[in-house]
C-alpha positions in Angstrom: 23.3 70.1 -60.0 24.7 68.9 -56.7 23.0 69.9 -53.5 23.7 69.5 -49.8 20.5 68.6 -48.0 19.9 69.3 -44.3 19.2 66.2 -42.2 18.7 65.6 -38.5 20.7 62.9 -36.8 18.4 60.2 -35.4 20.9 57.8 -34.0 24.6 57.0 -34.1 25.6 53.5 -35.3 28.1 52.1 -32.7 31.7 51.3 -33.6 31.5 53.1 -37.0 31.5 56.5 -38.7 27.8 56.0 -39.6 24.6 57.6 -38.3 21.0 57.5 -39.3 19.6 60.8 -40.4 16.1 62.0 -41.1 16.0 64.0 -44.3 12.4 65.4 -44.8 11.0 62.2 -43.4 13.4 59.8 -45.3 15.7 58.0 -42.9 19.1 57.0 -44.3 22.4 55.9 -43.0 25.1 58.5 -43.7 28.8 58.8 -43.0 29.7 61.3 -40.3 33.4 60.8 -40.3 34.1 64.3 -41.8 32.3 66.0 -39.0 32.8 63.6 -36.1 35.4 65.9 -34.5 32.5 68.4 -34.0 30.8 66.1 -31.5 27.8 64.8 -33.4 24.9 63.5 -31.4 21.2 62.5 -32.0 19.2 65.7 -32.6 22.1 67.5 -34.3 21.6 68.9 -37.8 24.1 68.3 -40.7 24.3 69.1 -44.3 24.5 65.9 -46.4 26.1 65.5 -49.8 26.3 62.1 -51.6 25.9 60.2 -48.3 28.4 62.2 -46.3 27.7 64.8 -43.6 29.9 67.7 -44.7 29.1 70.2 -42.0 27.2 70.6 -38.8 24.6 73.4 -38.8 22.2 74.8 -36.2 18.5 74.0 -36.5 17.6 77.5 -37.9 20.2 77.3 -40.7 19.0 73.7 -41.5 15.3 74.9 -41.7 16.2 77.9 -43.8 18.2 75.8 -46.2 15.4 73.2 -46.4 12.8 75.9 -47.2 15.1 77.4 -49.9 15.7 73.9 -51.4 12.0 73.1 -51.4 11.4 76.4 -53.3 13.7 75.1 -56.1 11.0 72.5 -57.1 12.4 69.8 -59.4 16.0 70.1 -58.3 14.9 69.4 -54.7 12.5 66.6 -55.8 15.3 64.9 -57.8 17.7 65.1 -54.9 15.1 63.6 -52.5 14.4 60.8 -55.0 18.2 60.1 -55.1 18.4 60.1 -51.3 15.4 57.8 -50.9 16.8 55.3 -53.3 13.7 55.5 -55.5 15.0 55.0 -59.0 11.7 55.7 -60.7 12.4 59.4 -60.8 10.3 61.8 -62.9 
């Protein structure tokens, strides 16, 4: 199953289409090129899929999505494991 996980932009990486996002406490660099025309800035929320921000969302939508994904249990845990780069898995 493929999921888009909400993350909050922490910082933009100068001279690139990259930004650091916080996804449930895990900070990762993501590509924001697909949503850059929407005016991405630190503090904004995006939905992330395979390392790419695929849409900008408001904070309420991000929190609602995160709560729903957390309720999915193993699927959410597996996705967070993939995002964190932890290959131990379960």
